[in-house]
Backbone as ProteinMPNN parsed JSONL, in Angstrom:
{"seq_chain_A": "MVEGKIILGIDPGTTVMGYGLIHIKGKKIELINFGIIQLSKLENQPEKLKRIYDRVRQIVTEYHPDELAIEAPFFGKNVQSMLKLGRAQGVAIAAAALSTSIPYEEYTPRRIKQAIVGNGNASKEQVAAMLQKLLHFEEMPKYLDATDGLAAAVCHYFSRGIGENNKSHVNSWKQFVTKNPERKK", "coords_chain_A": {"N_chain_A": [[6.929, -0.765, 23.063], [7.315, -0.034, 19.66], [10.191, 1.577, 18.296], [10.147, 3.916, 15.728], [8.853, 4.076, 12.841], [5.771, 2.311, 11.155], [4.777, 1.172, 8.155], [2.145, 0.18, 6.445], [1.217, -1.093, 3.39], [-1.215, -1.961, 0.312], [-2.324, -3.376, -1.919], [-5.018, -3.683, -3.728], [-7.554, -5.735, -4.893], [-10.093, -8.169, -6.142], [-9.56, -10.783, -6.754], [-7.488, -11.471, -5.785], [-5.499, -10.148, -3.161], [-2.705, -8.021, -2.526], [-0.728, -7.474, 0.495], [1.681, -5.479, 2.464], [4.486, -4.548, 5.23], [6.427, -2.749, 6.218], [8.55, -1.343, 8.536], [10.424, 1.699, 9.424], [13.04, 3.122, 10.722], [14.851, 5.315, 11.885], [16.846, 6.484, 8.746], [16.562, 3.899, 7.629], [14.775, 1.185, 6.502], [13.221, -1.667, 7.058], [11.606, -4.872, 6.037], [8.968, -6.191, 7.121], [6.701, -8.008, 6.663], [5.206, -9.921, 4.173], [2.32, -10.59, 1.777], [-0.561, -12.182, 0.763], [-3.927, -11.918, 0.628], [-6.336, -14.28, -0.132], [-9.125, -14.367, -2.251], [-10.456, -15.835, -4.404], [-11.73, -17.991, -4.368], [-13.969, -17.708, -3.22], [-17.852, -16.974, -3.589], [-19.25, -14.964, -3.924], [-19.384, -11.322, -4.24], [-19.803, -9.507, -2.028], [-19.021, -11.625, 0.053], [-16.333, -12.275, -0.522], [-15.601, -8.88, 0.346], [-16.179, -9.002, 2.668], [-14.396, -10.728, 3.351], [-12.009, -9.181, 3.197], [-12.213, -6.761, 4.883], [-12.109, -8.207, 6.893], [-9.478, -9.571, 7.262], [-7.779, -7.509, 6.88], [-8.367, -5.805, 8.83], [-7.064, -7.911, 11.07], [-4.73, -7.716, 10.158], [-4.294, -5.406, 10.643], [-4.226, -5.345, 13.57], [-2.511, -7.0, 14.544], [-0.173, -6.079, 13.69], [0.417, -3.203, 14.02], [0.516, -0.664, 12.256], [1.333, 2.649, 11.581], [0.839, 3.858, 9.201], [-1.125, 4.034, 6.276], [-0.961, 2.783, 3.252], [-2.359, 2.935, 0.133], [-3.021, 1.188, -3.445], [-4.143, 3.152, -6.243], [-7.264, 2.631, -7.583], [-6.848, 1.429, -10.911], [-7.913, 2.764, -13.804], [-9.461, 1.304, -16.152], [-10.863, -0.287, -18.888], [-12.963, -2.006, -18.813], [-16.011, -1.052, -16.97], [-17.336, -2.214, -14.841], [-15.579, -3.933, -13.627], [-13.55, -1.725, -12.241], [-15.497, -1.073, -10.907], [-15.691, -2.727, -8.551], [-13.123, -3.018, -7.74], [-12.527, -0.778, -6.711], [-14.487, -0.656, -4.267], [-13.026, -2.573, -2.968], [-10.888, -1.551, -2.678], [-11.985, 0.614, -0.661], [-13.232, -0.636, 1.01], [-10.812, -1.895, 2.072], [-9.963, 0.6, 3.207], [-10.986, 1.425, 5.014], [-11.197, -0.665, 6.838], [-8.913, -0.736, 7.761], [-8.677, 2.293, 8.702], [-10.97, 2.12, 10.868], [-10.005, 0.145, 12.793], [-8.004, 1.389, 13.547], [-8.004, 4.208, 13.29], [-5.631, 4.89, 11.503], [-3.952, 7.286, 9.562], [-4.199, 7.496, 5.623], [-2.852, 7.355, 2.297], [-3.272, 7.483, -1.088], [-2.007, 5.914, -3.94], [-0.753, 6.223, -7.511], [-0.584, 2.921, -9.619], [1.2, 3.712, -11.789], [2.691, 5.901, -10.068], [3.989, 4.194, -8.36], [5.269, 2.512, -9.492], [7.353, 3.798, -10.695], [8.55, 4.896, -8.248], [9.543, 2.666, -7.43], [11.109, 1.318, -9.162], [12.532, 3.649, -11.194], [10.604, 3.737, -12.928], [7.535, 3.721, -14.665], [6.492, 2.556, -16.561], [7.27, -0.411, -15.698], [7.321, -3.939, -15.255], [5.547, -6.056, -13.114], [7.182, -8.071, -12.049], [9.832, -6.535, -12.694], [9.227, -5.041, -10.475], [9.263, -6.268, -8.572], [11.677, -7.774, -8.545], [13.53, -5.542, -7.661], [12.579, -4.665, -5.324], [12.982, -6.981, -3.982], [15.941, -6.8, -3.705], [16.527, -4.571, -2.41], [15.162, -5.063, -0.022], [16.085, -7.533, 0.832], [14.577, -9.907, 1.011], [14.717, -13.734, 0.896], [12.961, -15.452, -0.88], [11.073, -15.48, -4.164], [7.489, -14.688, -4.045], [4.549, -16.085, -4.43], [2.215, -15.318, -5.614], [2.881, -12.329, -7.123], [1.246, -9.901, -6.22], [1.61, -9.919, -3.782], [4.477, -8.503, -3.256], [3.33, -5.987, -5.3], [1.815, -4.594, -3.361], [3.697, -4.343, -1.19], [5.579, -2.719, -2.431], [3.728, -0.553, -2.648], [3.93, 0.557, 0.093], [6.272, 1.279, 0.178], [6.73, 2.888, -1.582], [5.228, 5.147, -0.403], [6.967, 5.534, 1.561], [8.876, 6.483, -0.014], [7.92, 8.927, -1.244], [7.438, 10.449, 1.245], [5.295, 10.596, 2.177], [3.333, 11.976, 0.467], [0.839, 11.537, -1.546], [-1.602, 10.635, -3.658], [-3.783, 12.081, -2.411], [-2.821, 14.191, -0.93], [-1.268, 15.479, -2.297], [-2.539, 17.748, -4.0], [-2.996, 19.49, -2.123], [-0.854, 20.984, -1.695], [1.319, 23.114, -3.223], [3.68, 24.294, -3.046], [7.346, 24.599, -1.655], [7.016, 25.864, 0.549], [4.629, 26.431, 1.652], [4.174, 23.571, 1.77], [6.092, 23.129, 4.299], [4.728, 24.474, 5.852], [2.649, 23.161, 6.163], [3.722, 20.898, 7.412], [5.494, 21.135, 9.771], [6.72, 19.064, 11.497], [8.334, 18.008, 9.845], [11.017, 19.78, 9.107], [13.286, 19.13, 10.407]], "CA_chain_A": [[6.352, 0.153, 22.084], [8.86, -0.257, 18.916], [10.785, 2.803, 17.231], [10.129, 4.176, 14.325], [6.991, 3.688, 11.756], [5.269, 1.102, 10.604], [3.591, 1.123, 6.854], [1.066, -1.242, 5.348], [0.758, -1.264, 1.83], [-1.938, -2.762, 0.11], [-2.667, -3.924, -3.602], [-6.463, -3.936, -3.773], [-7.942, -6.908, -5.736], [-10.989, -8.944, -5.842], [-9.452, -12.275, -6.61], [-6.102, -11.365, -4.851], [-4.986, -8.589, -2.771], [-1.717, -8.105, -1.849], [0.146, -6.489, 1.57], [3.096, -5.668, 2.657], [4.477, -4.063, 5.608], [8.076, -2.158, 6.159], [9.618, -0.865, 9.334], [11.107, 2.35, 9.084], [13.767, 3.271, 11.761], [15.665, 6.502, 10.96], [16.453, 6.033, 7.165], [16.687, 2.35, 7.432], [13.714, 0.309, 5.407], [13.495, -3.242, 7.621], [10.904, -5.968, 6.052], [8.405, -6.496, 8.246], [5.801, -9.466, 6.382], [4.06, -9.798, 3.199], [1.374, -11.828, 1.577], [-2.038, -12.013, -0.374], [-5.485, -12.302, 1.031], [-6.826, -15.064, -1.379], [-10.095, -14.251, -2.609], [-10.691, -16.392, -5.596], [-12.725, -19.35, -3.92], [-15.284, -16.99, -2.177], [-18.533, -17.146, -4.227], [-19.949, -13.67, -4.251], [-18.688, -9.941, -3.997], [-20.158, -9.531, -0.451], [-18.13, -12.455, 0.669], [-14.938, -11.065, -0.615], [-15.432, -7.385, 0.774], [-16.123, -9.041, 4.103], [-12.972, -11.16, 4.103], [-10.822, -8.262, 3.119], [-12.451, -6.474, 5.758], [-11.556, -9.248, 8.672], [-8.255, -10.168, 6.653], [-7.208, -6.253, 6.935], [-8.432, -5.424, 10.398], [-6.566, -8.876, 11.781], [-3.316, -7.455, 9.947], [-3.486, -4.231, 11.733], [-4.437, -5.261, 14.916], [-1.364, -7.919, 14.723], [1.407, -4.914, 13.05], [0.054, -2.046, 14.621], [1.345, 0.122, 11.528], [1.234, 3.725, 11.854], [0.288, 4.625, 8.098], [-1.461, 3.155, 5.297], [-0.288, 3.423, 1.689], [-2.992, 1.722, -1.188], [-2.718, 1.257, -4.81], [-5.28, 3.867, -6.488], [-7.559, 1.567, -9.026], [-6.581, 1.28, -12.069], [-8.906, 3.181, -14.926], [-9.809, 0.938, -17.294], [-12.131, -0.069, -20.081], [-14.222, -2.119, -18.011], [-16.397, -0.276, -15.501], [-18.107, -3.245, -13.711], [-13.985, -4.278, -12.571], [-13.268, -0.686, -11.693], [-16.374, -0.216, -9.265], [-15.508, -4.007, -7.906], [-12.135, -2.736, -7.521], [-12.808, 0.69, -5.644], [-15.137, -0.96, -3.349], [-12.483, -3.874, -2.279], [-10.064, -0.895, -1.606], [-12.593, 1.199, 0.273], [-13.407, -2.213, 1.957], [-9.761, -2.019, 3.012], [-9.108, 1.853, 3.933], [-12.256, 1.409, 6.43], [-11.052, -1.393, 7.747], [-7.898, -0.065, 8.987], [-9.27, 3.148, 9.949], [-11.791, 1.971, 11.814], [-9.054, -0.38, 13.968], [-6.995, 2.337, 14.657], [-7.865, 5.463, 12.635], [-4.467, 5.042, 10.787], [-4.019, 8.162, 7.976], [-3.506, 6.678, 4.399], [-2.631, 7.537, 1.236], [-2.904, 6.317, -2.354], [-0.649, 6.021, -4.704], [-1.339, 5.146, -8.761], [0.359, 2.383, -10.18], [2.542, 4.194, -12.394], [3.763, 6.802, -9.818], [4.371, 3.151, -7.692], [6.289, 1.378, -10.231], [8.136, 4.565, -10.811], [8.962, 5.3, -7.207], [10.457, 1.561, -6.652], [11.667, 1.075, -10.488], [12.528, 4.617, -11.795], [10.074, 3.433, -14.797], [6.203, 3.81, -14.193], [5.625, 1.093, -16.86], [7.902, -1.56, -15.049], [6.617, -4.917, -15.191], [5.364, -6.459, -11.796], [8.451, -8.684, -12.299], [10.947, -5.587, -12.06], [9.453, -4.394, -9.573], [9.376, -7.625, -7.549], [13.076, -7.666, -8.072], [14.115, -4.491, -6.678], [12.104, -4.805, -3.766], [13.919, -8.172, -3.33], [17.396, -6.498, -3.412], [16.054, -3.488, -1.468], [14.508, -5.415, 1.692], [16.659, -8.52, 0.929], [13.854, -11.282, 0.785], [15.218, -14.387, -0.636], [12.148, -16.492, -1.935], [9.815, -14.447, -4.925], [6.509, -14.944, -3.622], [3.995, -17.215, -5.993], [1.761, -14.41, -6.157], [3.414, -10.926, -7.079], [0.313, -9.045, -5.823], [2.175, -9.421, -2.763], [5.39, -7.214, -4.026], [2.815, -5.196, -5.402], [1.17, -4.461, -1.906], [4.887, -4.14, -0.599], [5.353, -1.569, -3.162], [2.615, 0.738, -2.47], [4.335, 0.806, 1.285], [7.909, 1.662, -0.348], [6.36, 4.173, -2.409], [4.864, 6.173, 0.649], [8.444, 6.144, 2.361], [9.926, 7.472, -0.418], [6.946, 9.994, -1.585], [7.16, 10.888, 2.372], [3.581, 10.485, 2.376], [2.749, 12.821, -0.428], [0.344, 10.897, -2.172], [-2.939, 11.554, -4.554], [-4.901, 12.806, -1.482], [-1.871, 15.227, -0.34], [-0.698, 16.32, -3.814], [-3.08, 18.869, -4.704], [-2.765, 20.5, -1.277], [0.559, 21.588, -1.303], [1.574, 23.824, -4.31], [5.175, 24.522, -2.78], [7.732, 23.957, -0.944], [6.894, 26.918, 1.717], [3.263, 25.753, 1.756], [4.569, 22.319, 2.781], [6.621, 22.913, 5.59], [3.924, 25.379, 7.008], [1.967, 22.224, 6.68], [4.379, 19.912, 8.073], [6.469, 21.431, 10.581], [8.084, 18.341, 12.153], [9.611, 17.876, 8.826], [11.913, 20.557, 9.021], [14.571, 18.661, 10.995]], "C_chain_A": [[7.488, 0.367, 20.832], [8.67, 1.515, 17.611], [10.972, 3.057, 15.955], [8.369, 4.286, 13.863], [7.281, 2.89, 10.932], [4.385, 1.53, 9.199], [3.569, -0.267, 6.772], [0.777, -0.607, 4.295], [-0.357, -2.211, 1.793], [-2.184, -2.362, -1.409], [-4.198, -4.377, -3.888], [-6.401, -5.041, -4.672], [-8.943, -7.547, -5.429], [-11.176, -10.333, -6.507], [-8.032, -12.894, -5.824], [-5.577, -10.112, -4.502], [-4.103, -9.001, -2.197], [-1.124, -7.349, -0.56], [1.169, -6.58, 1.647], [3.173, -4.428, 3.685], [5.921, -3.541, 6.259], [7.892, -1.573, 7.763], [10.561, 0.212, 9.127], [11.746, 3.101, 9.943], [15.202, 4.403, 11.115], [15.491, 6.833, 9.594], [16.538, 4.697, 6.966], [14.884, 2.215, 7.206], [14.203, -1.229, 5.687], [11.933, -3.682, 6.977], [10.257, -6.513, 7.466], [7.23, -8.099, 7.906], [5.164, -8.524, 4.929], [3.494, -10.999, 2.706], [0.513, -11.271, 0.599], [-3.255, -12.645, 0.774], [-6.458, -13.014, -0.319], [-8.584, -14.814, -1.419], [-10.878, -15.238, -3.687], [-11.464, -17.392, -5.224], [-14.157, -18.728, -3.425], [-16.11, -16.471, -3.721], [-18.87, -15.871, -4.728], [-19.218, -12.463, -4.037], [-18.867, -9.537, -2.533], [-19.337, -10.512, 0.757], [-16.962, -12.119, 0.79], [-14.697, -9.736, -0.243], [-15.544, -7.789, 2.082], [-14.991, -9.601, 4.482], [-11.839, -10.404, 3.749], [-11.082, -7.62, 4.425], [-11.808, -7.32, 7.191], [-10.389, -9.266, 8.237], [-7.692, -8.641, 7.318], [-6.991, -5.853, 8.78], [-7.35, -6.453, 11.164], [-4.922, -8.706, 11.199], [-3.109, -6.484, 10.936], [-3.602, -4.332, 13.072], [-3.132, -6.096, 15.129], [0.23, -6.884, 14.526], [1.164, -3.782, 13.809], [0.563, -0.752, 13.577], [0.838, 1.429, 11.996], [0.751, 4.96, 10.652], [-0.221, 3.435, 7.237], [-1.285, 3.909, 3.818], [-1.479, 2.112, 0.775], [-3.076, 2.201, -2.78], [-4.182, 2.112, -5.391], [-6.205, 2.403, -7.613], [-7.111, 1.952, -10.797], [-7.36, 1.89, -13.03], [-8.599, 2.425, -16.064], [-10.601, 0.876, -18.282], [-13.185, -0.633, -19.276], [-14.631, -1.881, -16.641], [-16.878, -0.996, -14.799], [-16.699, -3.595, -12.584], [-13.686, -2.971, -11.9], [-14.469, -0.417, -10.622], [-15.993, -1.891, -8.41], [-13.992, -3.706, -7.113], [-12.022, -1.661, -6.65], [-13.817, 0.462, -4.453], [-14.327, -1.855, -2.587], [-11.324, -2.742, -1.532], [-10.586, 0.016, -0.704], [-12.728, 0.513, 1.503], [-11.974, -1.711, 3.05], [-9.134, -0.574, 3.276], [-10.298, 1.635, 4.902], [-11.58, 0.371, 6.982], [-9.954, -1.067, 8.97], [-8.131, 1.197, 9.868], [-10.266, 3.266, 11.07], [-11.318, 0.94, 13.055], [-8.442, 0.729, 15.011], [-6.889, 3.642, 14.275], [-6.502, 5.836, 12.19], [-5.077, 5.778, 9.552], [-3.64, 7.348, 6.853], [-3.807, 7.46, 3.582], [-2.48, 6.668, 0.301], [-2.255, 7.035, -3.319], [-0.91, 5.347, -6.549], [-0.506, 4.319, -8.886], [1.515, 2.542, -10.598], [3.059, 5.103, -11.16], [4.273, 5.326, -8.649], [5.764, 2.698, -7.999], [8.0, 2.38, -10.04], [9.154, 4.844, -9.542], [10.598, 3.949, -6.973], [11.73, 1.5, -7.911], [12.39, 2.113, -11.22], [11.836, 4.156, -13.515], [8.56, 3.329, -14.361], [5.908, 2.499, -15.114], [6.412, -0.316, -16.886], [7.012, -2.596, -15.044], [6.658, -5.174, -13.301], [6.75, -7.271, -11.37], [9.717, -7.779, -11.937], [10.789, -5.161, -11.197], [9.915, -5.346, -8.325], [11.029, -7.944, -7.291], [13.911, -6.996, -7.365], [13.628, -4.488, -5.919], [12.989, -5.959, -3.364], [15.423, -7.662, -3.03], [17.019, -5.526, -2.486], [16.153, -4.055, -0.154], [14.917, -6.819, 1.793], [16.007, -9.67, 1.436], [14.716, -12.629, 0.211], [14.259, -14.65, -1.633], [11.262, -15.526, -2.677], [8.349, -15.425, -4.184], [5.733, -15.522, -4.964], [3.25, -16.042, -6.444], [2.219, -12.685, -5.725], [2.334, -9.523, -6.71], [1.121, -8.404, -4.38], [3.478, -8.334, -2.65], [4.559, -5.993, -4.272], [2.036, -4.131, -3.681], [2.559, -3.911, -1.259], [5.485, -2.634, -1.128], [4.937, -0.414, -2.846], [3.705, 1.356, -0.869], [5.806, 1.755, 1.059], [7.757, 3.114, -0.694], [5.819, 5.283, -1.208], [6.098, 6.471, 1.536], [9.007, 6.971, 1.718], [9.634, 8.656, -0.761], [6.885, 10.743, 0.12], [6.015, 11.207, 2.805], [2.594, 11.35, 2.016], [2.218, 11.89, -1.156], [-0.905, 11.675, -3.318], [-3.935, 12.275, -3.662], [-4.078, 13.858, -1.05], [-1.645, 16.028, -2.016], [-1.286, 17.617, -4.475], [-3.088, 19.851, -3.334], [-1.922, 21.408, -0.71], [0.868, 21.891, -2.798], [3.136, 24.438, -4.256], [5.897, 24.322, -1.571], [7.16, 24.831, 0.509], [5.24, 26.227, 1.958], [3.659, 24.529, 2.529], [5.086, 22.004, 3.812], [5.868, 24.022, 5.991], [2.978, 24.235, 7.19], [2.215, 20.871, 7.556], [5.868, 20.271, 8.678], [7.239, 20.694, 11.055], [8.838, 17.785, 10.891], [10.747, 18.797, 8.091], [13.551, 20.375, 9.307], [15.641, 18.583, 9.808]], "O_chain_A": [[8.53, 0.952, 21.125], [7.898, 2.093, 16.846], [11.79, 2.538, 15.196], [7.27, 4.481, 14.381], [8.266, 2.634, 10.241], [3.359, 2.202, 9.312], [4.287, -1.259, 6.895], [0.095, 0.418, 4.292], [-0.618, -3.032, 2.673], [-2.213, -1.231, -1.894], [-4.406, -5.523, -4.288], [-5.336, -5.337, -5.214], [-8.983, -7.699, -4.208], [-12.221, -10.927, -6.772], [-7.65, -14.007, -5.463], [-5.266, -9.201, -5.269], [-4.149, -9.989, -1.463], [-1.103, -6.158, -0.871], [1.831, -7.479, 1.128], [2.447, -3.448, 3.517], [6.425, -4.423, 6.954], [6.705, -1.396, 8.035], [11.628, -0.156, 8.635], [11.054, 4.094, 10.169], [16.093, 4.257, 10.278], [14.456, 7.314, 9.133], [16.596, 4.402, 5.772], [14.01, 2.962, 7.646], [15.046, -1.884, 5.074], [11.005, -2.951, 7.323], [10.767, -7.024, 8.463], [7.039, -9.006, 8.717], [4.857, -7.358, 4.682], [3.876, -12.137, 2.977], [0.668, -10.303, -0.145], [-3.248, -13.644, 1.494], [-7.078, -12.411, -1.195], [-9.211, -15.181, -0.425], [-12.106, -15.234, -3.593], [-12.089, -17.748, -6.223], [-15.219, -19.341, -3.321], [-15.567, -15.89, -4.661], [-18.788, -15.664, -5.939], [-18.139, -12.715, -3.501], [-17.844, -9.23, -1.92], [-19.118, -10.236, 1.936], [-16.436, -11.725, 1.831], [-13.563, -9.318, -0.474], [-15.028, -7.004, 2.878], [-14.441, -9.323, 5.547], [-10.718, -10.872, 3.951], [-10.203, -7.848, 5.256], [-11.206, -6.917, 8.187], [-9.77, -8.744, 9.165], [-7.121, -8.765, 8.401], [-6.046, -5.708, 9.555], [-6.652, -5.843, 11.975], [-4.009, -9.392, 11.659], [-2.237, -6.471, 11.805], [-3.112, -3.458, 13.786], [-2.588, -5.738, 16.174], [1.323, -7.006, 15.081], [2.208, -3.434, 14.36], [1.033, 0.213, 14.18], [-0.088, 1.401, 12.807], [0.461, 6.149, 10.783], [0.091, 2.251, 7.362], [-1.415, 5.072, 3.436], [-1.418, 0.883, 0.798], [-3.173, 3.361, -3.18], [-5.267, 1.707, -4.974], [-5.645, 1.471, -8.19], [-7.305, 2.956, -11.481], [-7.889, 0.833, -13.374], [-7.705, 2.713, -16.859], [-11.125, 1.919, -18.671], [-14.196, 0.015, -19.009], [-14.096, -2.205, -15.58], [-16.996, -0.471, -13.691], [-16.667, -3.566, -11.354], [-13.532, -3.16, -10.694], [-14.355, 0.343, -9.659], [-16.279, -1.736, -7.222], [-13.79, -4.154, -5.985], [-11.229, -1.816, -5.721], [-13.968, 1.397, -3.668], [-14.761, -2.065, -1.455], [-10.918, -2.825, -0.373], [-9.795, 0.374, 0.169], [-12.463, 0.872, 2.65], [-11.986, -1.341, 4.224], [-7.933, -0.491, 3.537], [-9.831, 1.993, 5.984], [-11.277, 0.764, 8.108], [-9.954, -1.077, 10.201], [-7.958, 1.336, 11.078], [-10.39, 4.153, 11.915], [-11.981, 0.838, 14.087], [-8.36, 0.941, 16.221], [-5.959, 4.334, 14.689], [-6.118, 6.983, 12.419], [-6.007, 5.452, 8.814], [-2.775, 6.493, 7.04], [-4.741, 8.251, 3.714], [-1.931, 5.568, 0.366], [-2.017, 8.229, -3.504], [-1.204, 4.17, -6.753], [0.569, 4.613, -8.362], [2.563, 2.003, -10.241], [4.287, 5.058, -11.235], [5.227, 5.723, -7.98], [6.807, 2.547, -7.364], [9.108, 2.065, -9.604], [10.362, 4.994, -9.726], [11.78, 4.061, -6.65], [12.937, 1.603, -7.695], [13.069, 1.585, -12.1], [12.289, 4.208, -14.658], [8.496, 2.582, -13.385], [5.267, 1.543, -14.678], [6.295, -1.161, -17.774], [5.838, -2.289, -14.833], [7.441, -4.697, -12.479], [7.293, -6.984, -10.303], [10.525, -8.128, -11.075], [11.768, -4.694, -10.615], [10.713, -5.127, -7.414], [11.54, -8.259, -6.216], [14.796, -7.437, -6.633], [14.46, -4.121, -5.09], [13.718, -5.821, -2.383], [16.033, -8.176, -2.092], [17.388, -5.923, -1.381], [16.971, -3.708, 0.699], [14.349, -7.496, 2.651], [16.606, -10.434, 2.193], [15.33, -12.533, -0.852], [14.363, -14.347, -2.822], [10.652, -14.715, -1.981], [8.356, -16.626, -3.915], [6.113, -15.464, -6.134], [3.501, -15.636, -7.579], [2.056, -12.04, -4.689], [2.651, -8.353, -6.923], [1.265, -7.252, -3.971], [3.351, -7.357, -1.912], [4.851, -4.971, -3.651], [2.053, -2.923, -3.443], [2.397, -2.812, -0.729], [5.765, -1.674, -0.41], [5.613, 0.611, -2.762], [4.136, 2.509, -0.855], [6.196, 2.709, 1.731], [8.347, 4.124, -0.311], [6.237, 6.427, -1.386], [6.21, 7.53, 2.154], [9.568, 7.968, 2.172], [10.484, 9.546, -0.757], [6.15, 11.73, 0.15], [5.764, 12.005, 3.708], [1.532, 11.616, 2.58], [3.083, 11.144, -1.614], [-1.017, 12.856, -3.647], [-4.817, 12.99, -4.138], [-4.818, 14.758, -0.654], [-2.018, 17.112, -2.463], [-0.698, 18.353, -5.267], [-3.198, 21.055, -3.565], [-2.01, 22.219, 0.212], [0.692, 20.982, -3.609], [3.69, 24.952, -5.227], [5.333, 23.946, -0.543], [6.93, 24.149, 1.508], [5.192, 25.288, 2.753], [3.51, 24.446, 3.748], [4.853, 20.946, 4.397], [6.578, 24.746, 6.689], [2.423, 24.179, 8.288], [1.434, 20.109, 8.126], [6.975, 19.896, 8.291], [8.396, 21.073, 11.235], [9.89, 17.157, 11.01], [11.228, 18.665, 6.966], [14.55, 20.946, 8.87], [16.793, 18.218, 10.039]]}, "name": "protein", "num_of_chains": 1, "seq": "MVEGKIILGIDPGTTVMGYGLIHIKGKKIELINFGIIQLSKLENQPEKLKRIYDRVRQIVTEYHPDELAIEAPFFGKNVQSMLKLGRAQGVAIAAAALSTSIPYEEYTPRRIKQAIVGNGNASKEQVAAMLQKLLHFEEMPKYLDATDGLAAAVCHYFSRGIGENNKSHVNSWKQFVTKNPERKK"}
């Protein structure tokens, strides 16, 4: 059994989906792996959703993450794109949850960028460069969706697991400590 905690981060997409895995040992973050799930060559939405489901289950089975951090869909002008992105996110969450019942948390793109770079308007390149310094990987990936998935995992760690799903459930430090007694240490 691996000491510490493994966090899987996912940047949902319907053309390219990014993912990243980090291992937390005490206060140290180590890169496990990151990459993409290529979906552009698949002809239709059901095929893409099936590929997302299968690959996320594969990743979960291989790495046994303890927690999932996923980027929340960006609210743009195109409703159809938003719906497709939401489906991709939902399928990724379901694949992870059905594999091992791991808890998940959502983070907005702005919050992820803020956590990694200190600027919620940072570019993908700025996020990738900061992660490269933090996690010491040599080669920048061809698709920055991979570093976006990794960024979700690192944001989750920096945020102590409090994302969009939990932020409304805790209104004070006292309430947080009451709901999370293991964090008193």
